[in-house]
C-alpha positions in Angstrom: 8.8 9.1 17.7 8.6 8.2 13.9 9.4 4.9 12.7 11.5 4.1 9.3 7.9 2.9 7.7 6.4 5.7 8.6 9.1 8.0 6.7 8.8 6.2 4.0 5.4 6.3 3.4 5.6 9.8 3.9 8.5 9.7 0.7 6.2 7.4 -1.3 2.9 9.3 -0.8 4.4 12.4 -1.5 6.1 10.9 -4.8 2.8 9.6 -6.0 1.0 12.7 -5.0 3.4 14.6 -7.2 2.5 12.3 -10.1 -1.4 12.8 -9.3 -1.5 16.3 -9.0 -2.5 17.1 -12.7 -4.7 13.9 -12.7 -8.4 15.4 -13.0 -9.9 12.3 -11.1 -7.1 12.8 -8.4 -10.1 12.0 -5.4 -11.8 9.7 -7.5 -9.2 7.2 -9.2 -10.8 4.8 -11.6 -8.2 2.1 -10.0 -6.6 1.1 -6.9 -2.9 1.1 -7.7 0.4 -1.3 -6.2 3.1 0.7 -6.0 6.9 -0.2 -5.3 10.1 1.7 -4.0 12.9 1.1 -6.4 16.7 1.1 -5.4 16.7 4.7 -7.4 14.1 5.7 -4.8 11.3 6.1 -7.2 7.8 5.0 -6.9 6.6 2.7 -10.0 3.2 1.8 -10.6 3.2 -2.5 -11.0 -0.1 -3.3 -11.1 -3.9 -1.9 -11.5 -7.3 -2.9 -10.3 -11.0 -1.6 -10.0 -11.5 -3.3 -6.8 -8.4 -2.7 -4.3 -9.0 -6.1 -2.8 -8.8 -8.0 -5.6 -5.6 -6.4 -6.5 -4.1 -7.2 -2.9 -5.0 -10.5 -3.1 -4.1 -11.4 -6.9 -1.0 -13.4 -7.2 0.3 -11.2 -10.3 0.4 -8.3 -7.3 2.1 -10.9 -4.9 4.5 -11.1 -8.1 5.0 -7.7 -8.7 6.2 -6.6 -5.1 8.7 -9.7 -4.8 12.2 -8.5 -4.2 11.0 -5.0 -3.3 11.6 -4.3 0.1 8.8 -1.9 0.2 5.4 -1.5 -1.3 2.6 0.7 -1.3 -1.1 0.9 -2.6 -2.9 3.5 -3.6 -6.9 4.1 -3.4 -9.5 6.6 -2.7 -12.8 6.8 -0.7 -14.6 8.2 2.0 -13.6 8.7 5.1 -15.5 9.4 8.5 -14.9 9.9 12.4 -14.4 6.3 13.6 -16.0 7.2 17.1 -19.6 8.3 15.3 -19.7 5.4 12.6 -21.5 2.7 14.3 -22.5 0.3 11.7 -22.9 3.6 9.1 -20.5 3.1 6.0 -18.1 6.6 5.8 -20.0 7.1 2.1 -23.0 7.8 4.1 -21.8 9.3 7.2 -22.9 13.7 7.2 -19.3 14.3 8.3 -18.0 12.4 5.2 -14.5 13.4 3.2 -12.9 12.1 0.2 -9.8 10.9 1.0 -6.6 9.7 -1.1 -4.9 6.6 0.8 -1.8 5.8 0.6 -0.7 2.4 2.4 2.7 1.3 2.7 4.5 -1.9 4.3 8.0 -3.0 4.3 9.5 -5.8 6.8 9.1 -3.6 9.9 5.3 -2.6 9.5 2.7 -0.7 7.8 2.0 2.9 7.9 -1.0 5.3 6.0 -0.7 8.4 4.6 -3.9 10.0 4.1 -4.7 13.2 2.3 -8.3 15.1 2.3 -9.8 16.8 -0.6 -10.9 19.5 1.3 -7.2 20.1 1.9 -4.9 18.2 0.0 -1.7 20.1 1.4 -2.5 18.5 4.8 -1.7 14.9 5.3 -2.4 12.3 8.5 0.0 9.6 8.6 -1.3 6.8 11.0 1.6 3.8 11.6 0.3 0.6 12.2 -3.2 2.0 14.0 -5.3 1.3 11.3 -7.7 -1.4 11.6 -10.4 -2.9 9.2 -10.8 -5.1 5.9 -8.0 -2.9 4.3 -5.4 -3.0 6.9 -5.7 -6.7 7.0 -5.4 -7.3 2.9 -2.2 -5.2 3.5 -0.7 -7.4 6.0 -1.7 -10.4 4.4 -0.3 -9.3 1.2 3.0 -8.6 3.2 2.8 -12.0 5.2 2.6 -13.5 1.5 5.7 -11.4 0.5 7.5 -12.3 3.1 6.9 -16.5 2.9 7.2 -16.6 -0.9 10.9 -14.7 -0.9 11.6 -17.1 2.5 10.9 -20.0 0.0 12.9 -18.9 -3.1 15.8 -18.3 -0.8 15.5 -22.1 0.5 15.0 -23.3 -3.2 18.1 -21.5 -3.9 20.3 -22.8 -0.8 18.8 -26.3 -1.5 19.9 -25.9 -5.4 23.3 -24.9 -4.0 24.0 -27.9 -1.3 23.0 -30.3 -4.5 25.1 -28.8 -7.0 22.2 -27.9 -9.4 22.2 -24.3 -10.3 20.9 -24.2 -13.5 23.3 -22.6 -15.3 
C-alpha cells in the first residue's frame, strides 16, 4: 500500500521533473536544491548548495523549510546495485547508472523517487527504505524542523499565557 508520504513525493518529483526537462544539465546539476510544497500545491525551490550535505545541515535550510508540511531535496549522482557494491563507491561500479534523486519528507516519514538517465520516463519509489548518509541527513533535518516548530509554538503559548503578544 502506498503511503501519503510516497504519494506526495511522487507528485513533487513529477513537478520538479517537469521544471528540469529543458535543463541541459538535468542529470548533472551544479547544485543540490531544497524544495517546499506550498499551500497552492506548487513546488518552490528555496535554497541551493553545491554540497548536498552542507545544504541539509545549514541553518538557512532549516529556516526555509519551517512552516511547510513537505520538503524535498533534489540531487544527482550515481547509483549501483547494493548487493554488488561492497566498499566500492557507486561512481566506480561497472553497473553504475546516472540518477536524479528527489527525497521528500513530511511528519509521516521519508520517501525517495529515483529517475534514471538511461530510462528517464521510469521512476523507482522507495518509502522509508533508503539508508546511508543522505537518508540520515534528511531524517536529521526533519527532526530539527519538528523541534524548532515545537519550540516556536511553546514560545507563542508562553507569550499568550503571560499576556505578551508583542502587538
